[in-house]
C-alpha positions in Angstrom: -0.3 3.8 0.4 1.7 2.2 3.0 5.6 4.4 3.5 8.1 2.3 4.9 11.1 3.5 5.7 12.3 -0.7 5.9 13.4 -2.9 3.7 10.1 -5.0 2.9 10.8 -8.9 1.8 7.8 -10.7 0.6 6.4 -7.3 -0.7 2.9 -8.6 -2.3 2.5 -10.7 0.9 1.7 -7.5 2.8 -0.1 -5.8 0.1 -2.4 -8.9 0.4 -2.3 -9.2 3.7 -2.9 -5.4 4.5 -5.6 -5.4 1.5 -7.7 -8.6 3.2 -7.5 -6.9 6.5 -8.9 -3.3 5.0 -11.3 -4.9 3.4 -12.4 -7.1 5.8 -13.3 -3.6 8.4 -15.6 -2.4 5.3 -17.9 -5.0 4.9 -16.0 -6.8 2.5 -15.3 -3.3 0.3 -12.4 -3.9 -2.6 -9.1 -1.9 -2.0 -6.2 -1.2 -3.3 -2.8 -1.4 -1.8 0.6 0.1 -2.5 3.7 0.3 -1.1 6.2 2.5 -0.9 10.1 1.0 0.3 13.4 1.7 0.1 14.2 -1.1 -2.0 11.3 -1.4 -4.2 10.7 0.5 -7.1 8.9 4.1 -7.6 6.3 4.2 -10.2 4.8 7.5 -11.2 1.5 5.9 -9.4 3.2 6.2 -6.2 3.9 10.9 -6.9 0.2 10.5 -7.6 -0.7 8.6 -4.9 1.2 11.0 -2.6 -0.3 14.6 -3.9 -3.5 13.7 -4.1 -4.3 10.5 -1.8 -6.0 11.1 2.4 -3.9 10.9 5.0 -5.8 8.0 7.7 
């Protein structure tokens, strides 16, 4: 999950760009990207990631 303090204009585009870059660094391994920003809707998955995720 990418936590941002500023609003995001194109969250889908940002998720695609980030997932592509991380996947390339991990030799093609699939990754899931979740964005937390002030202007985006908050879902239960955000809480689950905050509770169980590993800080990188």
